[in-house]
SEGU-679818 format. One record per residue (C-alpha): x, y, z; residue in one letter; chain. Coordinates in nm, 3 decimals. Example, Ala and Ser with C-alpha at 12.3 -4.5 7.8 and 13.67 -1.06 7.14 Angstrom:
BEGIN
<atom><X>1.230</X><Y>-0.450</Y><Z>0.780</Z><balo>a</balo><guro>A</guro></atom>
<atom><X>1.367</X><Y>-0.106</Y><Z>0.714</Z><balo>s</balo><guro>A</guro></atom>
END
This chain:
BEGIN
<atom><X>0.000</X><Y>0.000</Y><Z>0.000</Z><balo>m</balo><guro>A</guro></atom>
<atom><X>0.125</X><Y>0.347</Y><Z>-0.078</Z><balo>s</balo><guro>A</guro></atom>
<atom><X>0.216</X><Y>0.606</Y><Z>0.180</Z><balo>a</balo><guro>A</guro></atom>
<atom><X>-0.125</X><Y>0.771</Y><Z>0.132</Z><balo>r</balo><guro>A</guro></atom>
<atom><X>-0.318</X><Y>0.449</Y><Z>0.183</Z><balo>g</balo><guro>A</guro></atom>
<atom><X>-0.477</X><Y>0.449</Y><Z>-0.164</Z><balo>f</balo><guro>A</guro></atom>
<atom><X>-0.302</X><Y>0.145</Y><Z>-0.305</Z><balo>g</balo><guro>A</guro></atom>
<atom><X>0.005</X><Y>0.108</Y><Z>-0.522</Z><balo>p</balo><guro>A</guro></atom>
<atom><X>0.156</X><Y>0.421</Y><Z>-0.675</Z><balo>i</balo><guro>A</guro></atom>
<atom><X>0.148</X><Y>0.409</Y><Z>-1.057</Z><balo>p</balo><guro>A</guro></atom>
<atom><X>0.483</X><Y>0.476</Y><Z>-1.222</Z><balo>i</balo><guro>A</guro></atom>
<atom><X>0.466</X><Y>0.550</Y><Z>-1.594</Z><balo>v</balo><guro>A</guro></atom>
<atom><X>0.754</X><Y>0.471</Y><Z>-1.830</Z><balo>f</balo><guro>A</guro></atom>
<atom><X>0.742</X><Y>0.609</Y><Z>-2.184</Z><balo>d</balo><guro>A</guro></atom>
<atom><X>0.910</X><Y>0.395</Y><Z>-2.450</Z><balo>l</balo><guro>A</guro></atom>
<atom><X>1.050</X><Y>0.618</Y><Z>-2.722</Z><balo>s</balo><guro>A</guro></atom>
<atom><X>1.206</X><Y>0.543</Y><Z>-2.965</Z><balo>p</balo><guro>A</guro></atom>
<atom><X>1.039</X><Y>0.218</Y><Z>-3.053</Z><balo>h</balo><guro>A</guro></atom>
<atom><X>1.343</X><Y>-0.007</Y><Z>-3.078</Z><balo>t</balo><guro>A</guro></atom>
<atom><X>1.432</X><Y>-0.297</Y><Z>-2.851</Z><balo>l</balo><guro>A</guro></atom>
<atom><X>1.774</X><Y>-0.216</Y><Z>-2.707</Z><balo>g</balo><guro>A</guro></atom>
<atom><X>1.966</X><Y>-0.246</Y><Z>-2.384</Z><balo>g</balo><guro>A</guro></atom>
<atom><X>1.762</X><Y>0.015</Y><Z>-2.197</Z><balo>t</balo><guro>A</guro></atom>
<atom><X>1.434</X><Y>-0.155</Y><Z>-2.279</Z><balo>e</balo><guro>A</guro></atom>
<atom><X>1.570</X><Y>-0.497</Y><Z>-2.183</Z><balo>r</balo><guro>A</guro></atom>
<atom><X>1.702</X><Y>-0.355</Y><Z>-1.854</Z><balo>f</balo><guro>A</guro></atom>
<atom><X>1.362</X><Y>-0.197</Y><Z>-1.783</Z><balo>l</balo><guro>A</guro></atom>
<atom><X>1.193</X><Y>-0.531</Y><Z>-1.854</Z><balo>a</balo><guro>A</guro></atom>
<atom><X>1.414</X><Y>-0.691</Y><Z>-1.586</Z><balo>r</balo><guro>A</guro></atom>
<atom><X>1.376</X><Y>-0.405</Y><Z>-1.338</Z><balo>l</balo><guro>A</guro></atom>
<atom><X>0.999</X><Y>-0.351</Y><Z>-1.338</Z><balo>l</balo><guro>A</guro></atom>
<atom><X>0.892</X><Y>-0.700</Y><Z>-1.223</Z><balo>p</balo><guro>A</guro></atom>
<atom><X>1.134</X><Y>-0.662</Y><Z>-0.929</Z><balo>a</balo><guro>A</guro></atom>
<atom><X>0.947</X><Y>-0.355</Y><Z>-0.794</Z><balo>l</balo><guro>A</guro></atom>
<atom><X>0.740</X><Y>-0.408</Y><Z>-0.480</Z><balo>d</balo><guro>A</guro></atom>
<atom><X>0.391</X><Y>-0.463</Y><Z>-0.627</Z><balo>a</balo><guro>A</guro></atom>
<atom><X>0.230</X><Y>-0.362</Y><Z>-0.297</Z><balo>r</balo><guro>A</guro></atom>
<atom><X>0.382</X><Y>-0.013</Y><Z>-0.335</Z><balo>r</balo><guro>A</guro></atom>
<atom><X>0.420</X><Y>0.044</Y><Z>-0.709</Z><balo>f</balo><guro>A</guro></atom>
<atom><X>0.234</X><Y>-0.034</Y><Z>-1.030</Z><balo>t</balo><guro>A</guro></atom>
<atom><X>0.461</X><Y>0.010</Y><Z>-1.333</Z><balo>p</balo><guro>A</guro></atom>
<atom><X>0.289</X><Y>0.105</Y><Z>-1.658</Z><balo>i</balo><guro>A</guro></atom>
<atom><X>0.483</X><Y>0.116</Y><Z>-1.985</Z><balo>v</balo><guro>A</guro></atom>
<atom><X>0.337</X><Y>0.342</Y><Z>-2.252</Z><balo>i</balo><guro>A</guro></atom>
<atom><X>0.418</X><Y>0.389</Y><Z>-2.619</Z><balo>a</balo><guro>A</guro></atom>
<atom><X>0.264</X><Y>0.578</Y><Z>-2.906</Z><balo>r</balo><guro>A</guro></atom>
<atom><X>0.254</X><Y>0.272</Y><Z>-3.127</Z><balo>k</balo><guro>A</guro></atom>
<atom><X>0.258</X><Y>-0.102</Y><Z>-3.084</Z><balo>d</balo><guro>A</guro></atom>
<atom><X>0.621</X><Y>-0.193</Y><Z>-3.144</Z><balo>a</balo><guro>A</guro></atom>
<atom><X>0.868</X><Y>-0.465</Y><Z>-3.045</Z><balo>a</balo><guro>A</guro></atom>
<atom><X>0.965</X><Y>-0.314</Y><Z>-2.707</Z><balo>p</balo><guro>A</guro></atom>
<atom><X>0.603</X><Y>-0.287</Y><Z>-2.598</Z><balo>l</balo><guro>A</guro></atom>
<atom><X>0.528</X><Y>-0.645</Y><Z>-2.699</Z><balo>r</balo><guro>A</guro></atom>
<atom><X>0.847</X><Y>-0.756</Y><Z>-2.519</Z><balo>f</balo><guro>A</guro></atom>
<atom><X>0.736</X><Y>-0.580</Y><Z>-2.199</Z><balo>m</balo><guro>A</guro></atom>
<atom><X>0.387</X><Y>-0.733</Y><Z>-2.223</Z><balo>a</balo><guro>A</guro></atom>
<atom><X>0.543</X><Y>-1.078</Y><Z>-2.265</Z><balo>a</balo><guro>A</guro></atom>
<atom><X>0.730</X><Y>-1.019</Y><Z>-1.936</Z><balo>q</balo><guro>A</guro></atom>
<atom><X>0.395</X><Y>-0.961</Y><Z>-1.761</Z><balo>g</balo><guro>A</guro></atom>
<atom><X>0.433</X><Y>-0.583</Y><Z>-1.743</Z><balo>i</balo><guro>A</guro></atom>
<atom><X>0.122</X><Y>-0.371</Y><Z>-1.798</Z><balo>r</balo><guro>A</guro></atom>
<atom><X>0.148</X><Y>-0.186</Y><Z>-2.129</Z><balo>t</balo><guro>A</guro></atom>
<atom><X>-0.064</X><Y>0.083</Y><Z>-2.294</Z><balo>v</balo><guro>A</guro></atom>
<atom><X>-0.060</X><Y>0.212</Y><Z>-2.650</Z><balo>v</balo><guro>A</guro></atom>
<atom><X>-0.156</X><Y>0.575</Y><Z>-2.604</Z><balo>i</balo><guro>A</guro></atom>
<atom><X>-0.462</X><Y>0.695</Y><Z>-2.784</Z><balo>g</balo><guro>A</guro></atom>
<atom><X>-0.579</X><Y>0.378</Y><Z>-2.953</Z><balo>l</balo><guro>A</guro></atom>
<atom><X>-0.782</X><Y>0.250</Y><Z>-2.658</Z><balo>q</balo><guro>A</guro></atom>
<atom><X>-0.985</X><Y>0.571</Y><Z>-2.648</Z><balo>l</balo><guro>A</guro></atom>
<atom><X>-1.133</X><Y>0.478</Y><Z>-2.985</Z><balo>l</balo><guro>A</guro></atom>
<atom><X>-1.270</X><Y>0.150</Y><Z>-2.850</Z><balo>l</balo><guro>A</guro></atom>
<atom><X>-1.635</X><Y>0.111</Y><Z>-2.753</Z><balo>p</balo><guro>A</guro></atom>
<atom><X>-1.711</X><Y>0.099</Y><Z>-2.381</Z><balo>e</balo><guro>A</guro></atom>
<atom><X>-1.515</X><Y>-0.166</Y><Z>-2.201</Z><balo>g</balo><guro>A</guro></atom>
<atom><X>-1.255</X><Y>-0.225</Y><Z>-1.932</Z><balo>e</balo><guro>A</guro></atom>
<atom><X>-0.960</X><Y>-0.147</Y><Z>-2.162</Z><balo>l</balo><guro>A</guro></atom>
<atom><X>-1.108</X><Y>0.191</Y><Z>-2.257</Z><balo>r</balo><guro>A</guro></atom>
<atom><X>-1.194</X><Y>0.272</Y><Z>-1.893</Z><balo>r</balo><guro>A</guro></atom>
<atom><X>-0.839</X><Y>0.183</Y><Z>-1.785</Z><balo>a</balo><guro>A</guro></atom>
<atom><X>-0.701</X><Y>0.415</Y><Z>-2.053</Z><balo>s</balo><guro>A</guro></atom>
<atom><X>-0.924</X><Y>0.701</Y><Z>-1.938</Z><balo>v</balo><guro>A</guro></atom>
<atom><X>-0.809</X><Y>0.645</Y><Z>-1.578</Z><balo>r</balo><guro>A</guro></atom>
<atom><X>-0.441</X><Y>0.633</Y><Z>-1.682</Z><balo>t</balo><guro>A</guro></atom>
<atom><X>-0.445</X><Y>0.938</Y><Z>-1.913</Z><balo>a</balo><guro>A</guro></atom>
<atom><X>-0.432</X><Y>1.207</Y><Z>-1.640</Z><balo>p</balo><guro>A</guro></atom>
<atom><X>-0.123</X><Y>1.045</Y><Z>-1.487</Z><balo>i</balo><guro>A</guro></atom>
<atom><X>0.052</X><Y>1.029</Y><Z>-1.823</Z><balo>i</balo><guro>A</guro></atom>
<atom><X>-0.026</X><Y>1.388</Y><Z>-1.921</Z><balo>h</balo><guro>A</guro></atom>
<atom><X>0.051</X><Y>1.531</Y><Z>-1.577</Z><balo>a</balo><guro>A</guro></atom>
<atom><X>0.390</X><Y>1.356</Y><Z>-1.575</Z><balo>s</balo><guro>A</guro></atom>
<atom><X>0.458</X><Y>1.497</Y><Z>-1.924</Z><balo>d</balo><guro>A</guro></atom>
<atom><X>0.372</X><Y>1.849</Y><Z>-1.802</Z><balo>a</balo><guro>A</guro></atom>
<atom><X>0.593</X><Y>1.809</Y><Z>-1.496</Z><balo>t</balo><guro>A</guro></atom>
<atom><X>0.884</X><Y>1.677</Y><Z>-1.703</Z><balo>a</balo><guro>A</guro></atom>
<atom><X>0.855</X><Y>1.963</Y><Z>-1.952</Z><balo>a</balo><guro>A</guro></atom>
<atom><X>0.840</X><Y>2.223</Y><Z>-1.674</Z><balo>a</balo><guro>A</guro></atom>
<atom><X>1.139</X><Y>2.073</Y><Z>-1.494</Z><balo>l</balo><guro>A</guro></atom>
<atom><X>1.337</X><Y>2.053</Y><Z>-1.818</Z><balo>a</balo><guro>A</guro></atom>
<atom><X>1.276</X><Y>2.424</Y><Z>-1.868</Z><balo>g</balo><guro>A</guro></atom>
<atom><X>1.354</X><Y>2.520</Y><Z>-1.508</Z><balo>i</balo><guro>A</guro></atom>
<atom><X>1.680</X><Y>2.326</Y><Z>-1.515</Z><balo>t</balo><guro>A</guro></atom>
<atom><X>1.760</X><Y>2.469</Y><Z>-1.860</Z><balo>r</balo><guro>A</guro></atom>
<atom><X>1.781</X><Y>2.129</Y><Z>-2.025</Z><balo>q</balo><guro>A</guro></atom>
<atom><X>1.563</X><Y>2.270</Y><Z>-2.304</Z><balo>i</balo><guro>A</guro></atom>
<atom><X>1.507</X><Y>2.632</Y><Z>-2.414</Z><balo>p</balo><guro>A</guro></atom>
<atom><X>1.252</X><Y>2.829</Y><Z>-2.210</Z><balo>a</balo><guro>A</guro></atom>
<atom><X>1.019</X><Y>2.878</Y><Z>-2.508</Z><balo>r</balo><guro>A</guro></atom>
<atom><X>1.015</X><Y>2.505</Y><Z>-2.587</Z><balo>a</balo><guro>A</guro></atom>
<atom><X>0.950</X><Y>2.427</Y><Z>-2.220</Z><balo>a</balo><guro>A</guro></atom>
<atom><X>0.662</X><Y>2.676</Y><Z>-2.207</Z><balo>l</balo><guro>A</guro></atom>
<atom><X>0.501</X><Y>2.531</Y><Z>-2.520</Z><balo>i</balo><guro>A</guro></atom>
<atom><X>0.547</X><Y>2.168</Y><Z>-2.409</Z><balo>a</balo><guro>A</guro></atom>
<atom><X>0.424</X><Y>2.241</Y><Z>-2.056</Z><balo>t</balo><guro>A</guro></atom>
<atom><X>0.120</X><Y>2.429</Y><Z>-2.189</Z><balo>s</balo><guro>A</guro></atom>
<atom><X>0.023</X><Y>2.151</Y><Z>-2.429</Z><balo>i</balo><guro>A</guro></atom>
<atom><X>0.067</X><Y>1.882</Y><Z>-2.163</Z><balo>s</balo><guro>A</guro></atom>
<atom><X>-0.127</X><Y>2.088</Y><Z>-1.907</Z><balo>a</balo><guro>A</guro></atom>
<atom><X>-0.414</X><Y>2.124</Y><Z>-2.153</Z><balo>l</balo><guro>A</guro></atom>
<atom><X>-0.403</X><Y>1.750</Y><Z>-2.222</Z><balo>n</balo><guro>A</guro></atom>
<atom><X>-0.409</X><Y>1.689</Y><Z>-1.846</Z><balo>t</balo><guro>A</guro></atom>
<atom><X>-0.719</X><Y>1.906</Y><Z>-1.810</Z><balo>a</balo><guro>A</guro></atom>
<atom><X>-0.889</X><Y>1.723</Y><Z>-2.098</Z><balo>l</balo><guro>A</guro></atom>
<atom><X>-0.793</X><Y>1.384</Y><Z>-1.951</Z><balo>a</balo><guro>A</guro></atom>
<atom><X>-0.931</X><Y>1.484</Y><Z>-1.610</Z><balo>l</balo><guro>A</guro></atom>
<atom><X>-1.253</X><Y>1.600</Y><Z>-1.775</Z><balo>t</balo><guro>A</guro></atom>
<atom><X>-1.285</X><Y>1.266</Y><Z>-1.955</Z><balo>a</balo><guro>A</guro></atom>
<atom><X>-1.215</X><Y>1.074</Y><Z>-1.634</Z><balo>a</balo><guro>A</guro></atom>
<atom><X>-1.474</X><Y>1.280</Y><Z>-1.445</Z><balo>a</balo><guro>A</guro></atom>
<atom><X>-1.726</X><Y>1.208</Y><Z>-1.721</Z><balo>g</balo><guro>A</guro></atom>
<atom><X>-1.661</X><Y>0.836</Y><Z>-1.686</Z><balo>e</balo><guro>A</guro></atom>
<atom><X>-1.717</X><Y>0.862</Y><Z>-1.312</Z><balo>l</balo><guro>A</guro></atom>
<atom><X>-2.041</X><Y>1.061</Y><Z>-1.353</Z><balo>r</balo><guro>A</guro></atom>
<atom><X>-2.187</X><Y>0.809</Y><Z>-1.594</Z><balo>t</balo><guro>A</guro></atom>
<atom><X>-2.084</X><Y>0.522</Y><Z>-1.372</Z><balo>g</balo><guro>A</guro></atom>
<atom><X>-1.876</X><Y>0.370</Y><Z>-1.649</Z><balo>a</balo><guro>A</guro></atom>
<atom><X>-1.558</X><Y>0.373</Y><Z>-1.442</Z><balo>a</balo><guro>A</guro></atom>
<atom><X>-1.687</X><Y>0.144</Y><Z>-1.169</Z><balo>t</balo><guro>A</guro></atom>
END
């Protein structure tokens, strides 16, 4: 159980580029070793590629961003709607931190943070809609 008592803390890993190399293989060995009572690793990618299939074969939860939202109602779609705010909020945080630490130019950080913040708001709106309709139960 997490420190807040709400269950395992989701940790999102973004696989880009979509090649199966040493980093991806290391991640596939590392993630199953995490304490499942405290953490839930989720590997995301923008397309179904070899690294994502490799991770899924290792028993790691994987998500292809965007595609599940086109599915009719179902558990996979609901899980994607629940996961989206975490993904977009972590993107916004990463972009802001990259700008603050001057790892990317300030203008690029502002644009990336703004886009990810908007996506976070949209994802939260979608998740709230699922909760209101009772579809997320």
